[in-house]
Each structure stands twice: as C-alpha cells, then as structure tokens.
C-alpha positions as a printed Julia matrix, in Angstrom:
98×3 Matrix{Float64}:
  25.06    5.4     0.92
  23.03    8.09   -0.82
  20.15    9.96    0.77
  16.58    8.94   -0.03
  14.84   11.0    -2.73
  12.32   13.61   -1.53
   8.88   12.18   -0.7
   7.3    13.84   -3.74
   9.62   11.83   -6.03
   9.29    8.46   -4.3
   6.64    6.18   -5.79
   5.03    3.03   -4.48
   3.55    0.35   -6.74
   0.7    -1.7    -5.28
  -0.39   -4.9    -7.02
  -3.37   -6.98   -5.96
  -2.29  -10.61   -5.66
  -4.87  -11.87   -8.13
  -3.28   -9.63  -10.79
  -6.55   -7.89  -11.57
  -5.3    -4.38  -10.84
  -2.39   -2.26   -9.76
  -1.76    1.37   -8.82
   1.12    3.82   -8.64
   0.84    5.8    -5.42
   2.85    8.43   -3.61
   4.42    7.71   -0.26
   1.73    9.88    1.37
  -0.97    7.43    0.15
   0.38    4.47    2.13
   0.98    4.24    5.87
   2.36    0.93    7.14
   2.8    -0.11   10.76
   3.63   -3.39   12.45
  -0.08   -4.29   12.77
  -1.54   -3.06    9.51
  -1.73   -0.35    6.92
  -3.89    2.49    5.66
  -4.09    2.8     1.91
  -5.56    5.7    -0.07
  -6.57    4.5    -3.55
  -9.39    4.31   -6.08
 -10.32    0.83   -4.79
 -13.36    0.31   -2.56
 -13.31   -2.95   -0.61
 -16.04   -4.58    1.47
 -15.38   -5.07    5.17
 -13.9    -8.5     5.84
 -12.31   -8.79    2.4
  -9.04  -10.71    2.58
  -6.32   -9.06    0.48
  -2.88  -10.12   -0.64
  -0.87   -7.17   -1.89
   2.58   -6.82   -3.4
   4.28   -3.48   -2.75
   7.33   -2.21   -4.58
   8.81    1.05   -3.33
  11.69    3.08   -4.7
  13.92    2.91   -1.65
  17.59    2.6    -2.59
  19.54   -0.06   -0.7
  23.08   -1.33   -1.14
  21.84   -4.15   -3.39
  19.09   -2.49   -5.46
  17.05    0.66   -6.03
  13.8    -0.67   -4.58
  12.28   -2.99   -2.01
   9.47   -5.52   -2.5
   7.07   -6.57    0.24
   4.2    -9.08    0.18
   1.44   -8.37    2.69
  -1.76  -10.18    3.6
  -4.59   -8.76    5.66
  -8.27   -8.2     6.22
 -10.14   -4.98    5.42
 -11.48   -3.58    8.7
 -12.53   -0.16    7.38
 -13.08    1.44    3.97
 -14.55    4.89    3.61
 -14.68    7.69    1.07
 -11.55    9.84    1.21
 -12.54   13.42    1.96
  -9.22   14.73    0.59
  -9.32   13.11   -2.86
 -12.32   12.77   -5.19
 -13.24    9.17   -6.2
 -10.75    7.66   -3.75
 -11.14    5.55   -0.62
  -9.19    5.2     2.59
  -8.84    1.5     3.4
  -7.57    0.13    6.7
  -6.03   -3.33    6.48
  -5.2    -5.43    9.56
  -2.33   -7.81    8.87
  -2.94  -11.51    9.33
  -0.46  -13.58   11.3
   1.59  -16.04    9.31
   0.7   -19.66    9.97
C-alpha cells in the first residue's frame, strides 16, 4: 500500500446536497470528528441551518483513489475566518441517524 500524498497535494471536494454549490478545499480547511466538523469555506450559514454534505477526498485505498462520505448536521456556529479573507469557519454538529 502506498503512502498518502503530502497534505498540500490532497484535496477535498464538498458538495451541498441540494446541488446548489460545491467547493474544492485543502485538508487543512476541514476537521472532522466523531461528533461534528469544522469547515473553512466561502459559505456563510445561519445558526440552526440543517445541512447535508457530500465529501470526496483523495485518500488512496486498495479499491480506489478516493473516499466518499455523506454527512448531515446542524450549524451551531458560523463566524468570519480571521485567517482567510471572505471565508467563514462553520461548526456543524452531526445529527444521529434515525
């Protein structure tokens, strides 16, 4: 199994479930945990917004060169990103599957 590419070369595609928009982000722009995620993007969401996102990341596996994940959550924080002009830092709390 080959080593993962350096972080600077790994890209993550984020697609809003409604198909209205998508973004190509670096691995540093997305932090995912078991409970939620923090996303740095040009999108500004209102608190309480329910989001369904599709993520595709270039992570080589034995079967393919990428992984796809579908996530659903609620925006619990969205503020201007002090590190990047015209970008926001959004915190999404995952919803439990029913």
